[in-house]
Backbone as CSV, one residue per row, in Angstrom:
resi,resn,N_x,N_y,N_z,CA_x,CA_y,CA_z,C_x,C_y,C_z
1,MET,-0.117,68.922,-0.886,0.800,67.800,-1.000,0.523,66.772,0.094
2,ARG,0.299,67.270,1.316,0.026,66.378,2.440,-1.285,65.617,2.213
3,LEU,-2.295,66.276,1.639,-3.585,65.652,1.357,-3.434,64.534,0.326
4,CYS,-2.594,64.739,-0.695,-2.353,63.703,-1.716,-1.702,62.475,-1.100
5,ARG,-0.746,62.704,-0.212,-0.063,61.578,0.435,-1.039,60.803,1.326
6,THR,-1.875,61.508,2.059,-2.865,60.862,2.932,-3.857,60.051,2.089
7,ALA,-4.305,60.620,0.989,-5.243,59.911,0.109,-4.589,58.673,-0.491
8,LEU,-3.311,58.792,-0.846,-2.595,57.647,-1.406,-2.476,56.522,-0.389
9,PHE,-2.105,56.854,0.855,-1.998,55.835,1.900,-3.355,55.211,2.216
10,ALA,-4.398,56.006,2.189,-5.744,55.475,2.447,-6.142,54.499,1.341
11,ALA,-5.849,54.872,0.103,-6.189,53.987,-1.015,-5.395,52.688,-0.944
12,LEU,-4.115,52.782,-0.603,-3.302,51.570,-0.456,-3.808,50.697,0.685
13,GLY,-4.257,51.322,1.762,-4.804,50.556,2.887,-6.069,49.812,2.504
14,VAL,-6.934,50.468,1.756,-8.171,49.824,1.300,-7.849,48.647,0.380
15,LEU,-6.912,48.831,-0.537,-6.523,47.743,-1.437,-5.903,46.575,-0.674
16,ALA,-5.101,46.867,0.336,-4.480,45.792,1.115,-5.533,44.977,1.850
17,VAL,-6.505,45.651,2.474,-7.561,44.938,3.200,-8.432,44.152,2.230
18,ALA,-8.751,44.745,1.073,-9.576,44.049,0.080,-8.854,42.826,-0.459
19,GLY,-7.541,42.882,-0.564,-6.766,41.753,-1.068,-6.716,40.576,-0.117
20,LEU,-7.044,40.805,1.158,-7.025,39.709,2.134,-8.229,38.795,1.998
21,GLY,-9.321,39.283,1.471,-10.542,38.494,1.375,-10.542,37.597,0.153
22,GLY,-11.404,36.615,0.187,-11.557,35.723,-0.942,-12.948,35.125,-0.913
23,CYS,-13.301,34.411,-1.945,-14.612,33.785,-2.003,-14.752,32.755,-0.894
24,ALA,-15.875,32.762,-0.246,-16.156,31.777,0.795,-16.538,30.463,0.136
25,ASP,-16.418,29.364,0.886,-16.790,28.080,0.316,-18.298,27.926,0.214
26,ASP,-19.054,28.700,0.973,-20.509,28.684,0.914,-20.960,29.928,0.144
27,PRO,-21.622,29.774,-1.025,-21.973,30.937,-1.834,-22.891,31.923,-1.121
28,ARG,-23.603,31.488,-0.088,-24.477,32.398,0.649,-23.681,33.360,1.515
29,GLN,-22.403,33.050,1.786,-21.593,33.889,2.655,-20.806,34.942,1.887
30,GLY,-20.700,34.829,0.580,-19.962,35.813,-0.202,-18.473,35.686,-0.018
31,TYR,-17.843,36.712,0.573,-16.397,36.707,0.771,-16.053,36.291,2.192
32,SER,-14.878,35.724,2.330,-14.417,35.251,3.629,-12.949,35.603,3.783
33,PHE,-12.533,35.937,5.017,-11.139,36.257,5.285,-10.378,35.059,5.825
34,SER,-11.017,33.918,5.964,-10.338,32.731,6.472,-9.758,31.926,5.318
35,ASN,-8.743,31.145,5.610,-8.074,30.323,4.612,-8.891,29.057,4.392
36,PRO,-9.400,28.806,3.182,-10.241,27.630,2.974,-9.504,26.319,3.200
37,SER,-8.182,26.299,3.053,-7.461,25.043,3.198,-7.263,24.645,4.646
38,THR,-7.606,25.519,5.600,-7.430,25.155,7.003,-8.746,24.841,7.684
39,ARG,-9.876,25.049,7.016,-11.165,24.796,7.647,-11.459,23.309,7.772
40,GLU,-11.100,22.556,6.779,-11.404,21.137,6.789,-10.138,20.346,7.105
41,ALA,-9.894,19.334,6.369,-8.762,18.445,6.606,-7.457,19.131,6.231
42,ARG,-6.485,19.077,7.117,-5.175,19.670,6.841,-4.216,18.646,6.255
43,SER,-4.467,17.386,6.519,-3.601,16.338,5.981,-4.471,15.250,5.363
44,VAL,-3.907,14.562,4.393,-4.663,13.532,3.682,-3.788,12.294,3.493
45,GLN,-4.397,11.155,3.706,-3.752,9.880,3.400,-4.352,9.405,2.091
46,VAL,-3.501,9.125,1.117,-3.974,8.642,-0.182,-3.725,7.142,-0.236
47,LEU,-4.804,6.380,-0.233,-4.687,4.933,-0.344,-4.432,4.563,-1.804
48,VAL,-3.719,3.472,-2.022,-3.498,3.005,-3.388,-4.860,2.670,-3.989
49,PHE,-5.139,3.262,-5.136,-6.422,3.026,-5.791,-6.556,1.559,-6.165
50,ARG,-7.755,1.025,-6.024,-8.013,-0.344,-6.473,-8.142,-0.323,-7.992
51,ASN,-7.753,-1.417,-8.611,-7.802,-1.515,-10.063,-8.819,-2.579,-10.453
52,ALA,-9.959,-2.137,-10.974,-11.008,-3.061,-11.391,-10.919,-3.375,-12.888
53,THR,-9.811,-2.996,-13.527,-9.619,-3.285,-14.946,-8.766,-4.542,-15.081
54,SER,-8.661,-5.025,-16.303,-7.839,-6.208,-16.546,-6.382,-5.837,-16.835
55,GLU,-6.067,-4.548,-16.803,-4.712,-4.086,-17.098,-3.988,-3.736,-15.801
56,PRO,-2.965,-4.486,-15.429,-2.270,-4.227,-14.167,-1.343,-3.011,-14.251
57,GLY,-1.059,-2.435,-13.097,-0.081,-1.365,-13.002,-0.641,0.043,-12.938
58,HIS,-1.865,0.242,-13.384,-2.447,1.584,-13.368,-2.560,2.131,-11.946
59,GLU,-2.880,1.267,-10.999,-3.177,1.720,-9.639,-1.993,2.437,-8.978
60,ALA,-0.807,1.892,-9.105,0.369,2.503,-8.465,0.733,3.819,-9.151
61,LEU,0.696,3.851,-10.468,1.082,5.054,-11.199,0.068,6.183,-11.022
62,LEU,-1.206,5.849,-11.001,-2.231,6.867,-10.777,-2.129,7.416,-9.356
63,THR,-1.960,6.545,-8.380,-1.845,6.980,-6.986,-0.644,7.903,-6.813
64,GLU,0.469,7.547,-7.427,1.672,8.388,-7.356,1.417,9.766,-7.972
65,ALA,0.731,9.817,-9.107,0.418,11.090,-9.751,-0.495,11.941,-8.875
66,ILE,-1.461,11.312,-8.212,-2.375,12.038,-7.334,-1.620,12.612,-6.144
67,ILE,-0.752,11.830,-5.533,0.034,12.307,-4.391,0.881,13.516,-4.799
68,LYS,1.560,13.417,-5.925,2.399,14.532,-6.391,1.567,15.787,-6.644
69,GLU,0.416,15.631,-7.269,-0.431,16.791,-7.556,-0.957,17.428,-6.274
70,LEU,-1.374,16.607,-5.320,-1.868,17.150,-4.052,-0.767,17.905,-3.319
71,GLN,0.449,17.371,-3.342,1.567,18.034,-2.683,1.882,19.374,-3.344
72,THR,1.807,19.433,-4.671,2.089,20.706,-5.342,1.011,21.739,-5.053
73,ARG,-0.166,21.302,-4.664,-1.259,22.227,-4.329,-1.313,22.556,-2.845
74,GLY,-0.322,22.099,-2.090,-0.251,22.481,-0.686,-0.866,21.517,0.300
75,TYR,-1.366,20.389,-0.158,-1.886,19.386,0.764,-0.715,18.687,1.445
76,ARG,-0.887,18.335,2.694,0.131,17.561,3.405,-0.297,16.098,3.311
77,VAL,0.440,15.320,2.531,0.121,13.906,2.327,0.908,13.098,3.351
78,VAL,0.187,12.328,4.166,0.804,11.528,5.219,0.299,10.096,5.135
79,GLN,0.972,9.215,5.849,0.560,7.814,5.911,0.005,7.502,7.290
80,GLY,-0.928,6.581,7.353,-1.413,6.070,8.620,-2.542,6.862,9.240
81,ALA,-2.815,6.515,10.479,-3.976,7.034,11.198,-3.825,8.488,11.634
82,THR,-2.668,9.099,11.428,-2.479,10.490,11.841,-3.117,11.482,10.879
83,ALA,-3.537,11.039,9.723,-4.125,11.929,8.719,-5.513,12.390,9.148
84,ASP,-5.811,13.659,8.848,-7.145,14.195,9.112,-8.183,13.582,8.189
85,SER,-7.737,13.173,6.983,-8.677,12.650,5.997,-8.018,11.539,5.195
86,VAL,-8.860,10.809,4.492,-8.349,9.723,3.653,-9.036,9.784,2.286
87,LEU,-8.232,9.594,1.238,-8.730,9.557,-0.125,-8.573,8.135,-0.645
88,ALA,-9.673,7.548,-1.071,-9.650,6.183,-1.601,-10.415,6.170,-2.915
89,GLY,-10.055,5.235,-3.784,-10.749,5.176,-5.057,-10.524,3.876,-5.797
90,THR,-11.232,3.741,-6.891,-11.167,2.557,-7.739,-11.085,2.985,-9.193
91,ILE,-10.162,2.388,-9.920,-10.092,2.598,-11.369,-11.134,1.678,-11.991
92,ARG,-12.118,2.253,-12.643,-13.220,1.474,-13.223,-12.932,1.014,-14.642
93,SER,-12.332,1.884,-15.452,-12.095,1.490,-16.844,-11.017,2.347,-17.478
94,THR,-10.427,1.782,-18.503,-9.530,2.526,-19.385,-10.003,2.258,-20.806
95,ASN,-9.838,3.245,-21.653,-10.315,3.105,-23.019,-9.281,3.707,-23.967
96,LEU,-8.756,2.895,-24.863,-7.796,3.333,-25.870,-8.512,3.323,-27.212
97,ARG,-8.465,4.446,-27.914,-9.165,4.521,-29.199,-8.351,5.351,-30.191
98,LYS,-8.521,5.048,-31.465,-7.812,5.831,-32.480,-8.596,7.104,-32.750
99,LEU,-7.849,8.191,-32.878,-8.468,9.483,-33.148,-8.294,9.900,-34.600
100,SER,-7.138,9.521,-35.203,-6.931,9.876,-36.607,-6.010,8.853,-37.265
101,THR,-6.189,8.726,-38.579,-5.341,7.822,-39.364,-4.769,8.588,-40.547
102,ASP,-3.659,8.096,-41.047,-3.038,8.670,-42.241,-3.897,8.262,-43.432
103,PRO,-4.370,9.219,-44.230,-5.245,8.875,-45.356,-4.555,8.046,-46.438
104,GLU,-3.241,8.149,-46.527,-2.525,7.401,-47.557,-2.201,5.981,-47.125
105,THR,-1.755,5.820,-45.875,-1.317,4.494,-45.421,-2.351,3.772,-44.575
106,GLY,-3.270,4.518,-43.992,-4.252,3.901,-43.114,-3.721,3.620,-41.719
107,LEU,-2.461,4.012,-41.459,-1.881,3.798,-40.132,-2.425,4.821,-39.136
108,VAL,-2.550,4.399,-37.909,-3.047,5.281,-36.855,-2.015,6.377,-36.599
109,GLN,-2.479,7.626,-36.569,-1.595,8.751,-36.291,-1.718,9.221,-34.850
110,GLU,-2.937,9.334,-34.365,-3.164,9.855,-33.020,-4.104,8.929,-32.267
111,MET,-3.757,8.651,-31.018,-4.566,7.777,-30.167,-5.114,8.589,-29.000
112,GLY,-6.249,8.201,-28.521,-6.847,8.813,-27.344,-6.941,7.771,-26.242
113,LEU,-6.651,8.183,-25.033,-6.722,7.286,-23.883,-7.542,7.975,-22.809
114,SER,-8.535,7.278,-22.276,-9.333,7.832,-21.187,-9.365,6.829,-20.038
115,MET,-9.534,7.362,-18.836,-9.594,6.535,-17.636,-10.740,7.050,-16.766
116,THR,-11.511,6.127,-16.228,-12.638,6.477,-15.374,-12.417,5.898,-13.990
117,ILE,-12.636,6.739,-12.973,-12.453,6.302,-11.586,-13.659,6.682,-10.749
118,ASP,-13.779,6.038,-9.606,-14.674,6.435,-8.532,-13.764,6.809,-7.367
119,PHE,-14.124,7.855,-6.607,-13.309,8.192,-5.447,-14.169,8.739,-4.314
120,GLU,-13.607,8.666,-3.117,-14.252,9.206,-1.930,-13.186,9.810,-1.030
121,TRP,-13.423,11.032,-0.576,-12.531,11.726,0.345,-13.295,11.890,1.644
122,ARG,-12.804,11.269,2.711,-13.531,11.213,3.979,-12.702,11.840,5.099
123,ASP,-13.373,12.604,5.958,-12.745,13.190,7.143,-12.646,12.104,8.212
124,ASN,-11.434,11.784,8.646,-11.234,10.737,9.651,-11.760,11.130,11.024
125,ARG,-11.826,12.425,11.312,-12.249,12.886,12.643,-13.747,12.803,12.824
126,THR,-14.507,13.109,11.763,-15.966,13.136,11.860,-16.635,12.030,11.055
127,ASN,-15.857,11.339,10.231,-16.355,10.310,9.310,-17.281,10.894,8.236
128,LYS,-17.229,12.212,8.067,-18.034,12.904,7.061,-17.359,12.783,5.697
129,VAL,-18.150,12.517,4.660,-17.642,12.481,3.294,-17.475,13.921,2.819
130,LEU,-16.244,14.293,2.502,-15.949,15.646,2.045,-16.191,15.797,0.545
131,ALA,-15.924,14.750,-0.209,-16.161,14.751,-1.658,-16.204,13.308,-2.130
132,ALA,-17.066,13.040,-3.083,-17.152,11.696,-3.673,-17.708,11.842,-5.085
133,ARG,-17.148,11.074,-5.980,-17.635,11.066,-7.354,-17.547,9.665,-7.914
134,GLN,-18.504,9.325,-8.741,-18.472,8.073,-9.489,-18.447,8.425,-10.966
135,GLY,-17.695,7.655,-11.729,-17.623,7.913,-13.156,-16.816,9.156,-13.497
136,PHE,-15.825,9.492,-12.684,-14.964,10.655,-12.903,-13.950,10.278,-13.979
137,THR,-13.966,10.981,-15.108,-13.175,10.582,-16.278,-12.234,11.694,-16.724
138,ALA,-11.054,11.288,-17.143,-10.106,12.198,-17.780,-9.572,11.506,-19.018
139,SER,-9.193,12.296,-20.018,-8.633,11.710,-21.233,-7.576,12.631,-21.811
140,ASP,-6.725,12.038,-22.614,-5.678,12.785,-23.305,-5.327,12.019,-24.570
141,SER,-4.538,12.646,-25.411,-4.159,12.002,-26.666,-2.647,11.957,-26.798
142,PHE,-2.171,11.096,-27.678,-0.753,10.999,-27.961,-0.577,10.574,-29.407
143,VAL,0.611,10.854,-29.924,0.920,10.564,-31.322,1.436,9.139,-31.431
144,ALA,0.782,8.357,-32.252,1.198,6.966,-32.428,1.870,6.732,-33.781
145,ALA,1.941,7.769,-34.596,2.493,7.609,-35.952,3.984,7.315,-35.910
146,ARG,4.433,6.556,-36.906,5.862,6.231,-36.995,6.669,7.502,-37.223
147,GLY,7.887,7.493,-36.757,8.765,8.648,-36.904,8.696,9.542,-35.684
148,GLY,7.530,10.040,-35.362,7.363,10.896,-34.188,6.543,10.209,-33.127
149,ALA,6.586,8.903,-33.117,5.715,8.129,-32.233,6.077,8.292,-30.769
150,GLU,5.048,8.331,-29.945,5.205,8.296,-28.499,4.733,6.921,-28.034
151,PRO,5.414,6.318,-27.082,4.935,5.033,-26.581,3.626,5.207,-25.824
152,ILE,2.880,4.148,-25.720,1.597,4.221,-25.023,1.778,4.670,-23.573
153,GLU,2.935,4.388,-22.993,3.200,4.805,-21.618,3.160,6.324,-21.484
154,ALA,3.597,7.046,-22.536,3.537,8.510,-22.508,2.089,8.972,-22.441
155,GLY,1.241,8.316,-23.204,-0.187,8.634,-23.152,-0.787,8.305,-21.799
156,GLN,-0.371,7.173,-21.218,-0.884,6.794,-19.907,-0.475,7.809,-18.842
157,HIS,0.795,8.194,-18.834,1.265,9.158,-17.833,0.564,10.498,-17.997
158,SER,0.274,10.870,-19.221,-0.452,12.104,-19.473,-1.862,12.032,-18.886
159,VAL,-2.510,10.887,-19.028,-3.849,10.708,-18.466,-3.791,10.682,-16.944
160,TYR,-2.784,10.013,-16.369,-2.641,10.017,-14.914,-2.518,11.446,-14.394
161,ALA,-1.679,12.243,-15.058,-1.468,13.627,-14.631,-2.749,14.442,-14.777
162,ARG,-3.463,14.276,-15.881,-4.720,14.998,-16.097,-5.753,14.615,-15.041
163,LEU,-5.878,13.322,-14.776,-6.835,12.840,-13.788,-6.480,13.359,-12.397
164,ALA,-5.189,13.343,-12.060,-4.738,13.843,-10.756,-5.048,15.328,-10.612
165,LYS,-4.798,16.084,-11.662,-5.058,17.528,-11.631,-6.553,17.809,-11.466
166,ASP,-7.375,17.107,-12.236,-8.818,17.292,-12.143,-9.354,16.862,-10.784
167,LEU,-8.842,15.766,-10.249,-9.280,15.272,-8.944,-8.889,16.274,-7.843
168,ALA,-7.680,16.802,-7.894,-7.251,17.794,-6.902,-8.148,19.038,-6.978
169,GLY,-8.553,19.400,-8.173,-9.490,20.514,-8.327,-10.832,20.218,-7.697
170,GLU,-11.290,18.984,-7.827,-12.550,18.575,-7.187,-12.433,18.648,-5.662
171,LEU,-11.305,18.209,-5.135,-11.120,18.261,-3.682,-11.085,19.696,-3.204
172,ARG,-10.409,20.561,-3.921,-10.347,21.973,-3.551,-11.743,22.591,-3.589
173,GLY,-12.521,22.206,-4.603,-13.881,22.703,-4.719,-14.792,22.218,-3.612
174,ALA,-14.472,21.069,-3.029,-15.290,20.513,-1.953,-15.145,21.304,-0.665
175,TRP,-14.050,22.059,-0.528,-13.855,22.845,0.683,-14.686,24.074,0.623
């Protein structure tokens, strides 16, 4: 009985220690016991994205979505020179296209909206670029048909959220 209890505690100890490790950010290192979110920038300043499109308003809504997504993922979003890093970007294009039409009426049923951005995440302490992408695109669809129609703003907010989620994933991957 005593041997079973000792073996059980040993097995639990091994599982506890194994659970502390995780994949390292460098594939050559294998597993690492350090927290990847503390190695690089601990805080980020998100600048309002520039809008290079002819459609106003995207910049504020996209920036707000990015800030919210980063905060939900544990990033500390701050303003000013106290930030360890800064995220800046430009909205390059938006594209609205019909995805399906009603065969009887010819009215658009589903619309697709995509947005393309360029971004750069820079460490303020070392001036090192932590992540940068050009032509980073996200898209989503919404129902435009009468009766169950969603306004285009619903499609836009969906794309902002998708882009923010994908961008936060890119930043996490950069660590």
